[in-house]
C-alpha positions in Angstrom: 6.6 -34.5 2.1 3.3 -34.9 3.3 2.8 -38.4 4.5 -0.6 -39.9 5.1 -1.9 -42.5 8.4 -3.9 -45.5 7.5 -5.5 -47.1 10.6 -4.8 -50.8 10.5 -6.3 -51.5 14.1 -6.2 -49.7 17.0 -3.2 -48.4 18.0 -1.6 -49.5 14.9 -1.1 -47.2 11.8 0.8 -47.7 8.3 2.6 -44.7 6.6 2.2 -44.0 3.4 4.4 -41.4 1.6 3.1 -41.0 -2.0 0.7 -44.2 -2.1 3.7 -46.0 -0.4 4.0 -47.2 2.7 7.1 -47.0 4.2 6.6 -47.0 8.2 4.1 -48.0 10.8 3.4 -46.2 14.0 2.4 -48.7 16.9 2.0 -48.2 20.8 4.1 -50.1 22.8 1.1 -51.5 25.0 -2.2 -50.0 26.4 -1.6 -48.0 29.5 -1.7 -44.5 29.5 2.0 -44.7 29.9 2.1 -46.2 26.1 5.3 -45.1 24.0 4.3 -44.8 20.1 7.0 -46.2 17.9 7.5 -44.9 14.0 9.9 -47.3 12.7 10.7 -47.6 8.4 9.9 -50.8 7.1 12.8 -50.5 5.0 16.4 -50.3 6.8 18.2 -47.0 4.6 21.0 -45.8 5.0 21.0 -42.5 6.6 21.2 -40.8 3.6 18.2 -42.2 1.9 15.6 -42.1 4.7 12.8 -39.5 3.6 12.7 -36.5 6.2 12.5 -36.7 9.1 13.3 -39.8 9.6 17.0 -39.3 10.7 17.8 -43.2 12.7 15.3 -46.1 11.7 13.0 -45.7 14.8 11.7 -42.9 16.7 9.7 -43.1 20.1 7.2 -40.3 21.2 5.0 -40.2 24.5 1.8 -39.4 21.9 0.3 -40.6 19.0 -0.4 -36.6 18.3 3.5 -35.7 19.2 4.5 -38.1 16.8 2.0 -36.7 14.2 3.2 -33.9 14.7 6.9 -34.9 13.6 5.4 -36.4 11.0 3.8 -33.5 9.4 0.8 -33.5 10.8 -1.0 -35.9 8.5 -4.1 -37.1 7.6 -5.7 -40.3 8.9 -7.3 -42.9 6.6 -9.6 -45.5 6.6 -7.6 -48.6 5.9 -9.2 -49.2 2.7 -7.4 -46.7 1.4 -3.9 -48.3 2.1 -1.0 -48.1 -0.3 -0.3 -50.9 -3.4 3.1 -51.2 -2.4 5.1 -51.7 1.3 8.5 -50.6 1.6 10.8 -47.8 -0.5 13.7 -49.9 -2.3 13.6 -49.1 -5.9 11.2 -46.2 -5.8 13.7 -43.2 -6.3 11.0 -40.6 -6.0 10.2 -40.9 -2.2 13.9 -40.1 -1.6 15.4 -36.6 -0.7 
């Protein structure tokens, strides 16, 4: 499933799947040791989460590591953001 990242502010991105915002990527703080969190916006049961989410939140040491995990999504400007937030009611987003 191809994801797209939409930059919101420094250290903050929306994660879009098929044009729908399904998750967020945020940096914990502004230090060099900051962790990056990728978190689903909707608390879905494990069997309904889009790949590669096995839990609601995943933590990475770098933004690059988080992007690799998501399949190296393109980063777009915020004007390209999805129209909807969340996944409930969108069965085409589930594997």
